[in-house]
N, C-alpha and C positions, 0 to 999 in steps of 0.2 A: 688936887688928884681925885681923878676918877678911876672909877672899879666898880664889880659886882662884890655886895657884900661890905661896900666901903660909904663910907658917908663922907659926901662932897664936901672939899675944904680946903685951905689952906694948910700945909703942914711942911716940916722942915726934912731935910734930905735923910736925916739918918733915922726919923721918924718914918717916912714913907718906905727907906729900904726894911725896916725893921716891921714894918707891918706885909710887906710883900712878903719876907722870909718867911713871916708865922702861915702864909695862906698858900706856902710855897711855889708860888709864879712870883714872875720877874716885873721889876719896874722899867716902863720903858716912856721914853719921852716922847710923846706925841707931837705938840707943836711948841717950840723950842723959842719962837721969837714973840709970842704972846706974855702978858706982863702980868702976873706970873706966870715961868711956862709951864705947861698941862702935862702931866703925868698920867699913866694909867697903869692899872696893877692886872696883868695879863699874863698869860702861859706865849712866852716869846716864840717860841718853835711852830704853836700853830698861828698864831700871827702871822709869820713869815710864810708857810704853807698855805695859808688863805690869800696874802700880797702875790704869791705866785701863780695861784689857780686863777685869779681875777686877771693879773696882768696876759696867761694863758687864753683865757675868752676873750679878752681885748683882742688880743692876735689873731682869736681864730676869725672873729667876725669882720676885719679889717679887709678890705674890698684890696684884691689882686690886681694889678694891672698887666695886662698881655699887652708885648709889642709884636707884631706880627711884619713881615718884612719883604716888598716886591722890589725887584731888580729888573733894571732897565738897562739895555744899551743905549749910546746915545744916537744909532739909527734905528732906533724901534719903530716900525710900522705900525698902522692904523689899528689893523685887526688885533695885533699882538697887546696894544695899547687898551681897546676896549674888554680884549679878555680877561687882563689884570686888574682894571677897572671894573669889573663884576666882582672880581674876589675881594678886592678892596671894600666894595660897598658892603660884601657878606661880614668880613671881619669886624666893621665900624656898626651894624647892626647887632652883631655880640658883642659889642661890647670892647673891642681891645682897639689898643692906638696900631694905627698904621705907618711904616715908616718904610716911604719908598725910596730908593735911591738908583743913582744912575753911574753904575761903574763905568770909567776911563779905562778900556785896556790898548797896552802898546800905543801908538801914537793918537789913538782917537782924542786923547787930553786935548787936542787943538779945537775940538768942537764942546768947548765948555758953554758957549749961549747957546746950542742944540739942547745939552742937559738942562740948563737953565730953564728953557722954552718949555721941555717936556712934564718937568716938575710942577709949572706954574698952571700948565694947562690939566694936569694930574688934579692938583689942589683946587684949580675953578670947577671942575667934573664932580668932585665931592664935595662942593661947599654946603649942599642940604642934608650930607649925612654924618660931616664933622669939621672940627673947625681947626685951621692951620696951627699949630703950637710952634713952630721954628719954619720960619723962610728957608730956602735952599740955600744951602752951605756947600761949601768945598772943601772936604778934608780928603790931604793925599790925593789918592785917584778916585776918589768918592764922593759925590754931589748929594745931598740928601733933604729932604723935607720929613718934619712927623707932624702926622694928623690925626688929632685925638677927636672921639667919638663925640657928638649933640648929648648933652643932659637931656633924657628924657621926661616929661611932665606928666 
């Protein structure tokens, strides 16, 4: 057992509970897998509050990933392609992922090859700004590719 104003040592459960009661605190098992298990006399509600606070801090520091979408048609022209490419470069430089997709509407589903070629060309143009996380994949009426930004050194 460990804790404030307590001599570190091995005590029976009854002794430990009695000591905790005298202090007006709680007996908390810290590491149950240790031999013998380690317990600590602390204010449990304060302990829980501090744990929650630490979790909140960790969550706030975690980096949130933003996914920006860019839509193409199977018959996208070079000018439109270059326009959307500039946007993708901007998104990747800001640290966001880019999900580019070709939307096949109506009978354009017969141009699956065009869509795949377009997405591969797009991924190749963005090679120096990001890496392909997922190659072109067809899902219902959309074929998409996901590009993640390259890690800056």
